[in-house]
C-alpha positions as CSV (number, residue, x, y, z in Angstrom):
1,X,-90.1,166.7,17.9
2,X,-93.6,166.2,16.6
3,X,-94.2,164.0,13.6
4,X,-97.4,163.8,11.9
5,X,-98.2,160.3,10.4
6,X,-100.8,159.8,7.8
7,X,-102.8,156.6,7.7
8,X,-102.3,154.5,4.6
9,X,-105.6,154.2,2.7
10,X,-106.6,150.8,1.4
11,X,-105.9,151.9,-2.2
12,X,-102.4,153.0,-1.5
13,X,-101.8,149.8,0.5
14,X,-103.0,147.7,-2.4
15,X,-100.6,149.5,-4.8
16,X,-97.7,149.1,-2.4
17,X,-98.5,145.4,-2.1
18,X,-98.7,144.8,-5.8
19,X,-95.3,146.6,-6.4
20,X,-93.7,144.5,-3.6
21,X,-95.1,141.3,-5.1
22,X,-93.8,142.4,-8.5
23,X,-90.3,143.0,-7.3
24,X,-90.2,139.7,-5.5
25,X,-91.3,137.9,-8.7
26,X,-88.6,139.7,-10.7
27,X,-86.0,138.7,-8.2
28,X,-87.1,135.1,-8.1
29,X,-87.2,135.0,-11.9
30,X,-83.7,136.4,-12.1
31,X,-82.3,133.8,-9.7
32,X,-84.0,131.1,-11.8
33,X,-82.4,132.4,-14.9
34,X,-79.1,132.5,-13.3
35,X,-79.4,128.8,-12.1
36,X,-80.6,127.3,-15.4
37,X,-79.5,127.5,-19.0
38,X,-82.0,127.7,-21.9
39,X,-82.1,124.6,-23.9
40,X,-84.7,122.6,-25.9
41,X,-83.0,119.3,-25.8
42,X,-81.5,118.8,-22.3
43,X,-82.5,118.6,-18.8
44,X,-79.7,120.0,-16.5
45,X,-78.8,117.9,-13.5
46,X,-76.8,119.9,-11.1
47,X,-73.7,118.9,-9.1
48,X,-72.5,120.3,-5.8
49,X,-72.2,124.1,-5.9
50,X,-68.7,125.5,-5.9
51,X,-67.9,128.5,-3.6
52,X,-65.5,131.1,-4.7
53,X,-63.0,130.1,-1.9
54,X,-62.5,126.8,-3.7
55,X,-61.1,128.5,-6.8
56,X,-57.3,129.1,-6.7
57,X,-56.9,132.8,-7.1
58,X,-53.5,132.3,-8.9
59,X,-55.0,130.2,-11.7
60,X,-54.9,131.8,-15.2
61,X,-58.4,133.2,-15.9
62,X,-58.4,131.8,-19.4
63,X,-57.6,128.3,-18.1
64,X,-60.3,128.5,-15.5
65,X,-62.8,129.5,-18.2
66,X,-61.8,126.6,-20.3
67,X,-62.1,124.2,-17.3
68,X,-65.5,125.7,-16.4
69,X,-66.7,125.2,-20.0
70,X,-65.4,121.6,-20.1
71,X,-67.3,120.8,-16.9
72,X,-70.5,122.5,-18.1
73,X,-70.5,120.5,-21.3
74,X,-69.8,117.2,-19.6
75,X,-72.4,117.7,-16.9
76,X,-75.1,118.6,-19.5
77,X,-77.1,115.4,-19.4
78,X,-80.6,114.3,-19.8
79,X,-80.6,110.6,-19.0
80,X,-79.4,108.6,-16.0
81,X,-77.6,105.6,-17.5
82,X,-76.9,104.1,-20.9
83,X,-74.4,102.4,-23.3
84,X,-72.2,104.3,-25.8
85,X,-70.9,102.5,-28.9
86,X,-68.8,104.9,-31.1
87,X,-69.1,103.9,-34.8
88,X,-68.1,104.8,-38.4
89,X,-69.5,103.2,-41.5
90,X,-67.2,100.0,-41.9
91,X,-68.1,98.9,-38.3
92,X,-71.7,100.0,-38.0
93,X,-73.0,96.5,-39.0
94,X,-70.9,94.7,-36.3
95,X,-72.1,97.3,-33.8
96,X,-75.7,96.4,-34.7
97,X,-75.0,92.8,-34.2
98,X,-73.4,93.6,-30.7
99,X,-76.6,95.4,-29.8
100,X,-78.7,92.4,-30.8
101,X,-76.4,90.2,-28.7
102,X,-76.8,92.5,-25.6
103,X,-80.7,92.5,-26.1
104,X,-80.6,88.6,-25.9
105,X,-78.9,89.0,-22.5
106,X,-81.7,91.1,-21.2
107,X,-79.9,94.4,-21.7
108,X,-82.5,97.1,-22.4
109,X,-80.5,100.2,-21.6
110,X,-80.7,103.0,-24.2
111,X,-77.7,103.1,-26.6
112,X,-75.9,106.1,-28.2
113,X,-74.0,105.5,-31.4
114,X,-71.9,108.7,-31.8
115,X,-70.0,109.1,-35.1
116,X,-67.8,111.8,-36.7
117,X,-69.9,112.4,-39.8
118,X,-68.8,109.1,-41.3
119,X,-71.9,107.0,-41.0
120,X,-74.2,107.1,-44.0
121,X,-77.7,108.5,-43.5
122,X,-79.0,105.3,-45.2
123,X,-77.4,103.1,-42.5
124,X,-78.7,105.3,-39.8
125,X,-82.2,105.1,-41.2
126,X,-82.1,101.4,-41.7
127,X,-81.1,100.6,-38.1
128,X,-83.4,103.1,-36.5
129,X,-86.3,101.3,-38.2
130,X,-85.4,97.9,-36.6
131,X,-87.4,97.4,-33.4
132,X,-85.1,94.4,-32.4
133,X,-82.3,96.9,-31.7
134,X,-84.4,98.7,-29.0
135,X,-83.7,102.3,-28.1
136,X,-80.7,103.6,-30.2
137,X,-79.7,107.1,-31.2
138,X,-77.1,108.1,-33.8
139,X,-75.5,111.6,-33.5
140,X,-72.6,113.5,-35.0
141,X,-70.4,114.1,-32.0
142,X,-67.9,116.0,-34.2
143,X,-70.5,118.6,-35.0
144,X,-71.1,119.2,-31.3
145,X,-67.3,119.3,-30.7
146,X,-66.8,121.9,-33.6
147,X,-69.5,124.1,-32.3
148,X,-68.3,124.2,-28.7
149,X,-66.9,127.6,-27.6
150,X,-65.5,128.8,-24.2
151,X,-68.2,130.4,-22.0
152,X,-68.1,134.1,-22.2
153,X,-65.9,134.0,-25.4
154,X,-67.8,132.9,-28.5
155,X,-64.8,133.3,-30.7
156,X,-62.6,130.8,-28.8
157,X,-63.2,127.2,-29.7
158,X,-62.9,124.3,-27.2
159,X,-61.9,121.4,-29.3
160,X,-61.3,122.3,-32.9
161,X,-61.6,125.4,-35.1
162,X,-64.1,123.8,-37.5
163,X,-65.8,120.6,-38.5
164,X,-63.0,119.6,-40.8
165,X,-60.4,120.0,-38.1
166,X,-62.6,117.8,-35.8
167,X,-62.8,115.2,-38.6
168,X,-59.0,115.1,-38.7
169,X,-58.8,115.0,-34.9
170,X,-61.6,112.6,-33.9
171,X,-61.9,110.1,-36.8
172,X,-59.8,107.9,-34.6
173,X,-59.7,106.2,-31.2
174,X,-60.2,109.8,-29.7
175,X,-63.8,109.9,-30.7
176,X,-64.4,107.8,-27.6
177,X,-63.2,110.6,-25.3
178,X,-65.5,113.2,-26.8
179,X,-68.3,110.6,-26.8
180,X,-67.9,110.5,-23.1
181,X,-67.8,114.3,-22.8
182,X,-71.0,114.9,-25.0
183,X,-73.0,111.9,-24.0
184,X,-76.5,112.6,-22.6
185,X,-75.9,109.8,-20.1
186,X,-74.8,110.5,-16.5
187,X,-73.5,106.9,-16.2
188,X,-71.8,105.5,-19.2
189,X,-70.8,101.9,-20.3
190,X,-68.7,102.5,-23.4
191,X,-68.1,99.5,-25.5
192,X,-66.1,98.8,-28.7
193,X,-68.2,97.5,-31.6
194,X,-66.0,94.5,-32.2
195,X,-66.7,93.0,-28.7
196,X,-68.6,89.7,-28.0
197,X,-69.8,89.1,-24.4
198,X,-70.5,85.9,-22.6
199,X,-71.7,87.5,-19.5
200,X,-74.0,90.5,-19.5
201,X,-71.8,93.6,-18.9
202,X,-74.7,95.5,-17.3
203,X,-74.5,93.4,-14.2
204,X,-71.5,95.4,-13.4
205,X,-73.6,98.5,-12.7
206,X,-74.4,96.8,-9.4
207,X,-70.8,95.8,-8.5
208,X,-69.3,97.2,-5.4
209,X,-66.3,98.5,-7.4
210,X,-68.5,100.6,-9.7
211,X,-71.0,101.7,-7.1
212,X,-68.2,103.0,-4.7
213,X,-66.2,105.0,-7.3
214,X,-68.3,105.4,-10.4
215,X,-65.6,103.8,-12.5
216,X,-64.5,100.4,-13.6
217,X,-61.4,100.0,-16.0
218,X,-60.0,96.8,-17.5
219,X,-56.3,95.9,-17.4
220,X,-54.2,95.8,-20.6
221,X,-51.2,93.7,-21.7
222,X,-48.0,93.8,-19.8
223,X,-45.8,94.5,-22.8
224,X,-43.8,97.1,-24.7
225,X,-41.8,98.0,-21.7
226,X,-39.8,100.7,-23.6
227,X,-42.7,102.1,-25.8
228,X,-45.9,104.2,-25.4
229,X,-46.3,105.1,-21.7
230,X,-42.9,103.5,-20.8
231,X,-40.9,105.2,-23.5
232,X,-37.9,106.8,-21.9
233,X,-37.4,110.6,-22.1
234,X,-33.6,109.9,-22.4
235,X,-32.9,106.6,-24.0
236,X,-30.5,105.6,-21.3
237,X,-32.4,107.0,-18.4
238,X,-35.2,105.7,-16.1
239,X,-37.7,108.6,-16.6
240,X,-40.6,107.6,-19.0
241,X,-42.9,109.9,-20.8
242,X,-45.6,109.0,-18.4
243,X,-43.5,110.1,-15.5
244,X,-42.6,113.4,-17.1
245,X,-46.2,114.2,-18.2
246,X,-47.6,113.5,-14.9
247,X,-44.9,115.4,-13.0
248,X,-45.7,118.5,-15.2
249,X,-49.4,118.3,-14.8
250,X,-50.9,121.2,-12.8
251,X,-54.1,120.2,-10.9
252,X,-54.8,123.8,-9.7
253,X,-57.3,124.8,-12.5
254,X,-59.4,121.7,-11.8
255,X,-59.5,121.6,-8.0
256,X,-62.6,123.7,-7.7
257,X,-64.5,120.8,-9.2
258,X,-65.7,118.1,-6.7
259,X,-63.9,114.7,-6.5
260,X,-64.0,111.6,-4.4
261,X,-61.3,112.2,-1.9
262,X,-58.9,109.3,-1.6
263,X,-56.2,108.3,0.9
264,X,-52.8,109.7,0.4
265,X,-50.1,107.3,-1.0
266,X,-48.2,105.4,1.7
267,X,-45.7,103.8,-0.8
268,X,-42.6,105.6,-1.8
269,X,-42.5,107.0,-5.3
270,X,-40.2,104.7,-7.3
271,X,-39.8,107.2,-10.1
272,X,-37.3,110.1,-9.9
273,X,-39.9,112.9,-10.4
274,X,-41.8,115.2,-8.2
275,X,-45.6,115.4,-8.6
276,X,-47.8,118.4,-8.1
277,X,-50.9,116.3,-7.4
278,X,-51.6,113.9,-4.5
279,X,-50.8,110.4,-6.0
280,X,-52.3,107.1,-5.1
281,X,-50.7,103.9,-4.0
282,X,-52.3,102.3,-7.1
283,X,-50.2,104.6,-9.3
284,X,-46.9,103.8,-7.5
285,X,-47.6,100.1,-7.6
286,X,-48.8,100.0,-11.2
287,X,-46.9,98.1,-13.9
288,X,-46.6,101.1,-16.2
289,X,-45.2,103.4,-13.5
290,X,-42.6,100.8,-12.6
291,X,-41.6,100.6,-16.4
292,X,-42.8,97.0,-16.7
293,X,-45.2,97.8,-19.5
294,X,-46.1,100.5,-21.9
295,X,-49.9,99.9,-21.4
296,X,-52.3,100.1,-18.6
297,X,-55.9,100.1,-19.7
298,X,-58.0,97.9,-22.2
299,X,-60.7,100.4,-23.1
300,X,-62.8,97.9,-25.2
301,X,-65.3,98.3,-22.3
302,X,-65.2,101.1,-19.7
303,X,-67.6,102.2,-17.0
304,X,-67.7,106.0,-16.1
305,X,-70.1,108.0,-14.0
306,X,-69.8,111.7,-15.0
307,X,-71.8,112.9,-12.0
308,X,-69.7,111.0,-9.5
309,X,-66.4,111.9,-11.2
310,X,-66.9,115.5,-12.5
311,X,-63.3,116.5,-11.9
312,X,-61.9,113.5,-13.6
313,X,-64.3,114.0,-16.5
314,X,-63.2,117.6,-17.0
315,X,-59.6,116.5,-17.0
316,X,-60.4,113.8,-19.5
317,X,-62.0,116.4,-21.7
318,X,-59.0,118.7,-21.4
319,X,-56.7,116.1,-22.9
320,X,-58.4,116.8,-26.2
321,X,-59.1,120.5,-25.9
322,X,-57.2,123.3,-27.6
323,X,-55.0,124.1,-24.6
324,X,-51.5,123.6,-23.2
325,X,-52.7,120.6,-21.1
326,X,-51.9,118.3,-24.0
327,X,-52.6,114.6,-24.2
328,X,-50.7,112.1,-22.2
329,X,-48.7,109.2,-23.7
330,X,-51.1,106.6,-24.7
331,X,-52.0,104.1,-27.5
332,X,-55.1,105.9,-28.6
333,X,-57.6,106.7,-25.9
334,X,-56.8,103.6,-23.8
335,X,-54.9,105.0,-20.9
336,X,-56.6,108.5,-20.8
337,X,-59.3,107.4,-18.4
338,X,-56.6,106.1,-16.0
339,X,-54.7,109.4,-16.2
340,X,-57.8,111.4,-15.7
341,X,-58.8,109.6,-12.6
342,X,-55.3,109.6,-11.1
343,X,-54.7,113.2,-11.8
344,X,-58.2,114.1,-10.4
345,X,-57.0,112.9,-7.0
346,X,-60.1,110.6,-6.9
347,X,-61.0,107.1,-6.1
348,X,-61.2,104.7,-9.1
349,X,-61.6,101.0,-9.8
350,X,-59.8,98.5,-11.9
351,X,-60.5,94.8,-12.7
352,X,-59.0,92.4,-10.2
353,X,-57.8,90.3,-13.1
354,X,-55.1,90.6,-15.8
355,X,-56.1,90.7,-19.5
356,X,-56.1,87.3,-21.2
357,X,-56.2,85.9,-24.7
358,X,-58.5,83.9,-26.9
359,X,-57.3,81.8,-29.9
360,X,-56.7,78.4,-31.5
361,X,-52.9,78.3,-30.9
362,X,-52.7,76.7,-27.5
363,X,-49.6,75.0,-26.1
364,X,-50.8,73.0,-23.1
365,X,-48.0,72.3,-20.6
366,X,-50.3,72.2,-17.5
367,X,-51.7,74.8,-15.1
368,X,-49.8,78.1,-15.0
369,X,-47.2,76.7,-17.5
370,X,-49.1,76.9,-20.9
371,X,-49.0,79.5,-23.8
372,X,-51.9,80.8,-25.7
373,X,-51.6,83.0,-28.9
374,X,-54.4,85.0,-30.1
375,X,-56.6,88.2,-29.6
376,X,-57.5,90.0,-26.5
377,X,-60.0,88.5,-24.1
378,X,-61.1,89.4,-20.5
379,X,-62.4,87.2,-17.8
380,X,-64.9,88.7,-15.4
381,X,-63.4,91.6,-13.5
382,X,-64.6,90.7,-10.0
383,X,-62.5,88.1,-8.0
384,X,-64.5,85.0,-7.0
385,X,-64.1,82.6,-4.1
386,X,-62.5,80.1,-6.4
387,X,-60.2,81.1,-9.3
388,X,-61.9,78.4,-11.4
389,X,-65.3,80.1,-11.0
390,X,-64.2,83.2,-12.9
391,X,-66.0,83.0,-16.2
392,X,-64.9,84.2,-19.6
393,X,-66.4,87.8,-19.9
394,X,-65.7,89.0,-23.4
395,X,-63.4,89.0,-26.3
396,X,-62.4,92.0,-28.4
397,X,-61.4,91.6,-32.0
398,X,-63.1,91.5,-35.4
399,X,-62.3,87.8,-35.2
400,X,-65.4,87.4,-33.3
401,X,-66.9,86.8,-36.7
402,X,-64.4,84.2,-37.8
403,X,-63.7,81.8,-34.9
404,X,-65.5,78.5,-35.5
405,X,-65.4,76.8,-32.1
406,X,-67.8,74.0,-33.2
407,X,-65.3,73.1,-35.9
408,X,-61.9,74.0,-34.5
409,X,-61.3,74.3,-30.7
410,X,-61.0,77.8,-29.4
411,X,-59.2,78.4,-26.0
412,X,-59.1,81.3,-23.6
413,X,-56.7,82.2,-20.8
414,X,-58.2,81.6,-17.3
415,X,-58.1,84.2,-14.5
416,X,-54.8,85.6,-13.3
417,X,-54.6,88.3,-10.7
418,X,-53.7,91.7,-12.2
419,X,-50.8,92.4,-9.7
420,X,-48.9,89.4,-11.0
421,X,-45.9,90.3,-13.1
422,X,-45.1,87.2,-15.3
423,X,-41.9,88.8,-16.7
424,X,-41.0,90.4,-20.0
425,X,-42.1,88.9,-23.2
426,X,-38.5,89.1,-24.6
427,X,-38.6,87.5,-28.1
428,X,-42.0,86.1,-27.5
429,X,-44.9,87.5,-29.5
430,X,-47.0,90.0,-27.5
431,X,-50.1,88.1,-28.5
432,X,-48.9,85.0,-26.7
433,X,-49.3,85.2,-22.9
434,X,-47.2,82.6,-21.1
435,X,-47.2,80.7,-17.8
436,X,-51.0,80.6,-18.0
437,X,-53.8,78.2,-17.5
438,X,-56.0,77.7,-20.5
439,X,-59.5,76.3,-21.1
440,X,-61.4,75.3,-24.1
441,X,-64.7,77.1,-25.0
442,X,-67.5,75.2,-23.3
443,X,-70.5,74.0,-25.6
444,X,-72.6,76.9,-24.3
445,X,-69.8,79.5,-25.1
446,X,-69.4,77.9,-28.5
447,X,-73.0,78.1,-29.3
448,X,-73.3,81.7,-28.0
449,X,-70.5,82.9,-30.3
450,X,-71.9,81.1,-33.3
451,X,-75.3,82.8,-32.5
452,X,-73.6,86.2,-32.5
453,X,-72.1,85.4,-35.8
454,X,-75.5,84.4,-37.1
455,X,-76.9,87.7,-35.9
456,X,-74.2,89.5,-37.8
457,X,-75.1,87.6,-41.0
458,X,-78.6,88.7,-40.6
459,X,-77.7,92.4,-40.1
460,X,-75.9,92.1,-43.5
461,X,-79.0,90.7,-44.9
462,X,-80.9,93.7,-43.7
463,X,-78.4,96.0,-45.5
464,X,-78.7,93.9,-48.7
465,X,-82.4,94.3,-48.8
466,X,-82.2,98.0,-48.1
467,X,-79.6,98.5,-50.9
468,X,-81.6,96.4,-53.5
469,X,-82.9,98.8,-56.1
470,X,-84.0,96.2,-58.6
471,X,-86.8,94.7,-56.5
472,X,-90.2,96.2,-56.1
473,X,-91.5,97.6,-52.8
474,X,-93.7,94.5,-52.1
475,X,-90.9,92.1,-52.7
476,X,-88.6,94.0,-50.4
477,X,-91.2,94.2,-47.7
478,X,-91.6,90.4,-47.9
479,X,-87.9,89.9,-47.7
480,X,-87.6,92.3,-44.8
481,X,-90.4,90.6,-42.9
482,X,-88.6,87.2,-43.4
483,X,-85.2,88.6,-42.2
484,X,-86.8,90.2,-39.2
485,X,-88.5,86.9,-38.4
486,X,-85.1,85.1,-38.6
487,X,-83.6,87.8,-36.3
488,X,-86.3,87.2,-33.7
489,X,-86.0,83.5,-33.9
490,X,-82.2,83.6,-33.4
491,X,-82.6,86.0,-30.5
492,X,-85.3,83.9,-28.9
493,X,-83.0,80.9,-29.0
494,X,-80.1,82.9,-27.5
495,X,-82.3,84.4,-24.8
496,X,-83.4,80.9,-23.8
497,X,-79.6,79.8,-23.5
498,X,-78.5,82.8,-21.6
499,X,-81.0,82.2,-18.9
500,X,-78.9,79.2,-17.9
501,X,-75.9,81.3,-17.4
502,X,-75.0,81.8,-13.7
503,X,-74.2,85.5,-12.9
504,X,-70.8,85.7,-11.0
505,X,-70.6,87.3,-7.6
506,X,-70.4,91.1,-7.7
């Protein structure tokens, strides 16, 4: 068979080449569009791609769509690392004094201050103008939560039907959960405003615990053994609401999201329930699972890496989403981070030490035989070579403003390992840990706390000047300059003192 082939002229060749290049450009552009989302505010950092084989085909499509949406929201970040301090108007001043305290410790991380529409614009403007606070950002996380819809279904809301519903839902401890979800930071250190530190918390970014798992949680009181997590489903039984919730949790919709694989539990399950997820030895050995306490986590500080823990973060978000997942038994947000990590079948880290106390009511009966009544305090979460070398880390209470250690002695509970079970409180007050070793605040600790209180007084002075409508502009500028100078002076003094603090081993 004879075929005649015509030679391609240069002109025809050029046309074909241009058309081919155009098609290639369209293809590449379409792939780029599929792999990015349009936004003017965020840089999208990607996590490991998920292949279709990783998605359980039996999962309800609506549940899967919600989980995909939660994952997309949480992984939408634009900054690597930062601090999150949720606020509302009555605590915004103590939050500002905390930020000043952190800056005296050499902490220069950017800080988010999410609120639920309950911080006055005047307060936001005032603190945004103060250079001593460093990089801070206020934003309304409830507006973001109210606007969130399920991908592919713009009529289905994720967290609440409208802003009013979000105000009802998140003007509470639960604002901390959505603050993690919507944070622009990949790595989050979340701190309560009424916390006072004696060691810079940011040193823990470099701790082996955090670097290995992307999490670091603090232990809570071993108390309320028939309430909260430990409340019994049947008053006479031995199944708690924690047991029941975790036994009913279905991990299948979340398993397409990567996690840090952990070893399977080697301990027997002491609870008479069957679990659908792969549990950890930590769970089976925990005080709450063994009905010794109704609490597990003190969330006054919490470290969380959303990029390293994408599955746990999606599960955390699901606790507050409009879905049948529901929220586990917890006093506020505290235990939700523990639940999320355990149910994500991932590795996670806790402090080596039990929660302690700080106060003035100290009954000294010798080492490991004394009692201290007061507010919550934590020693440094990393075990040291010598128990006596574990320093006071922070205290968490609005009494950070009222203790006067240079006038009346203030004591704290020294380190005790977290796995120690001292026994039930019985008729003792929950605020009074017993069989402990106590220590009085050192002169340096007393001066530091007094300095924090002085910073808070100066923040109040800032507010008074801003609210002064009687004085003329020049007078207010003079007063502002004087207050700023006093803040700088107090911070300079505290910086010098903090340089003498020895950083514990990490």
